[in-house]
TORPA-4810 file (N, C-alpha, C, O; in nm, 3 decimals):
<nodes>
NODE_1_14.094_6.895_10.053_14.098_6.915_9.911_13.968_6.976_9.860_13.969_7.062_9.772_M
NODE_2_13.854_6.932_9.917_13.725_6.987_9.876_13.715_7.133_9.916_13.660_7.214_9.841_K
NODE_3_13.769_7.169_10.032_13.765_7.308_10.075_13.846_7.396_9.981_13.807_7.509_9.953_Q
NODE_4_13.957_7.346_9.933_14.042_7.421_9.841_13.964_7.454_9.713_13.966_7.568_9.667_Y
NODE_5_13.897_7.355_9.657_13.818_7.379_9.535_13.698_7.470_9.563_13.660_7.550_9.478_F
NODE_6_13.640_7.456_9.679_13.528_7.543_9.717_13.575_7.688_9.725_13.509_7.777_9.671_Y
NODE_7_13.687_7.712_9.792_13.740_7.847_9.803_13.782_7.901_9.666_13.758_8.018_9.635_H
NODE_8_13.844_7.819_9.586_13.884_7.860_9.452_13.762_7.895_9.367_13.762_7.995_9.296_L
NODE_9_13.660_7.814_9.375_13.535_7.841_9.303_13.472_7.971_9.351_13.427_8.051_9.269_F
NODE_10_13.469_7.993_9.482_13.410_8.114_9.539_13.486_8.238_9.492_13.425_8.337_9.453_T
NODE_11_13.617_8.234_9.497_13.699_8.348_9.454_13.679_8.373_9.305_13.664_8.488_9.264_V
NODE_12_13.679_8.270_9.226_13.662_8.285_9.082_13.524_8.344_9.049_13.513_8.434_8.966_F
NODE_13_13.420_8.292_9.113_13.284_8.340_9.089_13.269_8.485_9.132_13.210_8.565_9.059_T
NODE_14_13.322_8.521_9.247_13.315_8.659_9.295_13.389_8.752_9.200_13.338_8.859_9.168_T
NODE_15_13.505_8.714_9.156_13.580_8.795_9.060_13.507_8.813_8.930_13.508_8.921_8.872_G
NODE_16_13.443_8.708_8.883_13.368_8.715_8.758_13.248_8.809_8.772_13.221_8.890_8.683_L
NODE_17_13.177_8.799_8.883_13.060_8.885_8.904_13.100_9.031_8.918_13.033_9.119_8.864_L
NODE_18_13.207_9.059_8.990_13.249_9.197_9.009_13.303_9.259_8.880_13.282_9.378_8.856_L
NODE_19_13.371_9.182_8.800_13.426_9.237_8.676_13.317_9.257_8.571_13.336_9.336_8.478_S
NODE_20_13.206_9.189_8.582_13.098_9.203_8.484_13.024_9.335_8.500_12.960_9.380_8.406_A
NODE_21_13.030_9.397_8.616_12.954_9.519_8.644_13.042_9.643_8.648_13.002_9.743_8.706_C
NODE_22_13.158_9.640_8.590_13.252_9.749_8.603_13.217_9.867_8.513_13.224_9.981_8.560_V
NODE_23_13.181_9.847_8.390_13.161_9.958_8.298_13.012_9.989_8.280_12.927_9.900_8.275_S
NODE_24_12.985_10.119_8.271_12.848_10.166_8.247_12.851_10.244_8.117_12.929_10.338_8.104_V
NODE_25_12.768_10.209_8.021_12.767_10.282_7.893_12.728_10.428_7.912_12.647_10.461_7.998_P
NODE_26_12.787_10.517_7.831_12.756_10.660_7.838_12.609_10.687_7.805_12.550_10.782_7.856_K
NODE_27_12.552_10.604_7.721_12.413_10.623_7.683_12.319_10.607_7.803_12.216_10.674_7.811_E
NODE_28_12.354_10.517_7.894_12.267_10.495_8.010_12.266_10.617_8.101_12.164_10.646_8.164_S
NODE_29_12.377_10.690_8.107_12.381_10.813_8.186_12.292_10.919_8.122_12.216_10.987_8.190_I
NODE_30_12.302_10.933_7.990_12.218_11.029_7.918_12.071_10.992_7.931_11.986_11.080_7.948_A
NODE_31_12.040_10.864_7.922_11.902_10.819_7.936_11.850_10.849_8.076_11.735_10.892_8.092_L
NODE_32_11.931_10.826_8.176_11.891_10.854_8.313_11.862_11.003_8.332_11.764_11.039_8.397_S
NODE_33_11.945_11.089_8.276_11.923_11.234_8.286_11.796_11.275_8.213_11.721_11.360_8.262_Q
NODE_34_11.772_11.217_8.097_11.652_11.248_8.021_11.527_11.205_8.096_11.429_11.279_8.102_T
NODE_35_11.530_11.087_8.153_11.415_11.038_8.230_11.392_11.126_8.352_11.277_11.157_8.384_I
NODE_36_11.498_11.167_8.420_11.485_11.253_8.536_11.420_11.386_8.498_11.330_11.435_8.568_D
NODE_37_11.464_11.446_8.388_11.408_11.573_8.342_11.261_11.555_8.303_11.176_11.637_8.339_R
NODE_38_11.229_11.447_8.231_11.092_11.422_8.189_11.000_11.399_8.309_10.887_11.446_8.311_D
NODE_39_11.050_11.327_8.409_10.968_11.303_8.528_10.938_11.433_8.602_10.829_11.448_8.657_L
NODE_40_11.032_11.525_8.604_11.008_11.655_8.667_10.898_11.730_8.593_10.811_11.791_8.655_S
NODE_41_10.902_11.725_8.460_10.799_11.792_8.380_10.664_11.727_8.403_10.563_11.796_8.419_V
NODE_42_10.660_11.594_8.405_10.534_11.523_8.428_10.478_11.553_8.566_10.356_11.568_8.582_Y
NODE_43_10.564_11.562_8.666_10.518_11.591_8.802_10.456_11.730_8.808_10.348_11.747_8.865_K
NODE_44_10.522_11.829_8.749_10.469_11.965_8.747_10.336_11.970_8.674_10.242_12.035_8.720_T
NODE_45_10.328_11.902_8.561_10.205_11.897_8.483_10.093_11.831_8.562_9.980_11.878_8.563_S
NODE_46_10.125_11.721_8.628_10.024_11.650_8.707_9.971_11.736_8.821_9.851_11.737_8.847_H
NODE_47_10.059_11.807_8.888_10.017_11.895_8.997_9.925_12.005_8.944_9.824_12.036_9.007_I
NODE_48_9.959_12.063_8.829_9.875_12.168_8.770_9.738_12.117_8.732_9.637_12.182_8.759_G
NODE_49_9.733_12.001_8.668_9.604_11.943_8.628_9.520_11.908_8.750_9.399_11.931_8.751_I
NODE_50_9.584_11.854_8.854_9.511_11.818_8.976_9.454_11.942_9.044_9.340_11.940_9.091_T
NODE_51_9.532_12.050_9.050_9.483_12.173_9.111_9.364_12.228_9.034_9.266_12.272_9.094_E
NODE_52_9.373_12.227_8.900_9.260_12.276_8.819_9.135_12.190_8.839_9.024_12.242_8.847_R
NODE_53_9.154_12.059_8.848_9.040_11.969_8.868_8.970_11.999_9.001_8.848_12.010_9.006_Y
NODE_54_9.048_12.011_9.108_8.986_12.036_9.238_8.927_12.176_9.247_8.831_12.198_9.322_F
NODE_55_8.980_12.273_9.172_8.916_12.404_9.164_8.779_12.392_9.098_8.683_12.454_9.143_D
NODE_56_8.770_12.311_8.991_8.641_12.291_8.925_8.542_12.221_9.018_8.424_12.256_9.021_M
NODE_57_8.589_12.122_9.094_8.501_12.050_9.187_8.451_12.147_9.293_8.333_12.146_9.328_V
NODE_58_8.540_12.231_9.344_8.499_12.329_9.446_8.396_12.427_9.391_8.300_12.461_9.460_E
NODE_59_8.415_12.473_9.266_8.317_12.561_9.204_8.183_12.492_9.187_8.079_12.554_9.211_E
NODE_60_8.183_12.366_9.147_8.057_12.291_9.133_7.985_12.278_9.266_7.863_12.293_9.273_D
NODE_61_8.060_12.250_9.371_7.999_12.237_9.505_7.941_12.370_9.549_7.829_12.375_9.600_I
NODE_62_8.016_12.478_9.530_7.965_12.610_9.570_7.842_12.649_9.489_7.748_12.707_9.543_N
NODE_63_7.842_12.619_9.360_7.726_12.648_9.276_7.604_12.568_9.322_7.493_12.621_9.325_R
NODE_64_7.624_12.441_9.358_7.515_12.358_9.407_7.460_12.413_9.538_7.338_12.420_9.558_F
NODE_65_7.549_12.452_9.627_7.504_12.507_9.756_7.426_12.636_9.733_7.320_12.655_9.792_I
NODE_66_7.478_12.724_9.646_7.411_12.852_9.621_7.277_12.835_9.551_7.184_12.910_9.579_D
NODE_67_7.266_12.738_9.459_7.143_12.727_9.381_7.040_12.631_9.440_6.921_12.647_9.414_S
NODE_68_7.080_12.534_9.518_6.985_12.434_9.568_6.971_12.436_9.721_6.859_12.446_9.773_K
NODE_69_7.080_12.426_9.791_7.075_12.408_9.937_7.030_12.536_10.007_6.942_12.532_10.093_I
NODE_70_7.090_12.649_9.970_7.057_12.774_10.038_6.910_12.809_10.022_6.845_12.842_10.122_T
NODE_71_6.852_12.805_9.900_6.708_12.835_9.889_6.622_12.736_9.969_6.522_12.776_10.030_P
NODE_72_6.660_12.609_9.970_6.581_12.511_10.046_6.588_12.540_10.195_6.487_12.529_10.264_A
NODE_73_6.703_12.576_10.245_6.716_12.608_10.388_6.640_12.736_10.422_6.579_12.746_10.529_L
NODE_74_6.642_12.833_10.333_6.566_12.957_10.357_6.417_12.927_10.362_6.346_12.981_10.446_I
NODE_75_6.369_12.840_10.270_6.226_12.804_10.271_6.189_12.731_10.399_6.085_12.759_10.457_N
NODE_76_6.272_12.638_10.443_6.244_12.564_10.567_6.244_12.660_10.685_6.156_12.652_10.771_V
NODE_77_6.340_12.748_10.689_6.349_12.844_10.799_6.228_12.938_10.797_6.173_12.973_10.901_W
NODE_78_6.187_12.979_10.675_6.072_13.067_10.662_5.943_12.998_10.704_5.856_13.062_10.764_G
NODE_79_5.929_12.869_10.673_5.807_12.796_10.713_5.802_12.780_10.864_5.694_12.785_10.922_Q
NODE_80_5.915_12.760_10.927_5.916_12.746_11.074_5.884_12.879_11.140_5.828_12.880_11.250_K
NODE_81_5.918_12.989_11.077_5.892_13.121_11.133_5.759_13.180_11.083_5.722_13.291_11.119_R
NODE_82_5.689_13.103_11.000_5.564_13.149_10.939_5.583_13.277_10.858_5.502_13.369_10.864_N
NODE_83_5.690_13.279_10.783_5.720_13.393_10.699_5.711_13.344_10.555_5.759_13.236_10.521_V
NODE_84_5.647_13.425_10.471_5.638_13.393_10.329_5.765_13.437_10.257_5.810_13.551_10.272_Q
NODE_85_5.823_13.346_10.180_5.944_13.381_10.104_5.910_13.396_9.959_5.998_13.426_9.878_C
</nodes>
């Protein structure tokens, strides 16, 4: 008798859970499409901003090398060769 009620409870609960998830509002589909489109725009924007940032970092590094490191290396090389720069 207990098994009968257990099985009946299980079937009833499963039916209730499955019937609760049957319908999806139309608004949720539109919201999902809007979010998908917005995420694509944000991704493209993020990639563009990241590329510009790393271009600026690369320019700063090259400017530092050209203005500080290269003259210092030339002076060191010139002193080792006894050449006046």
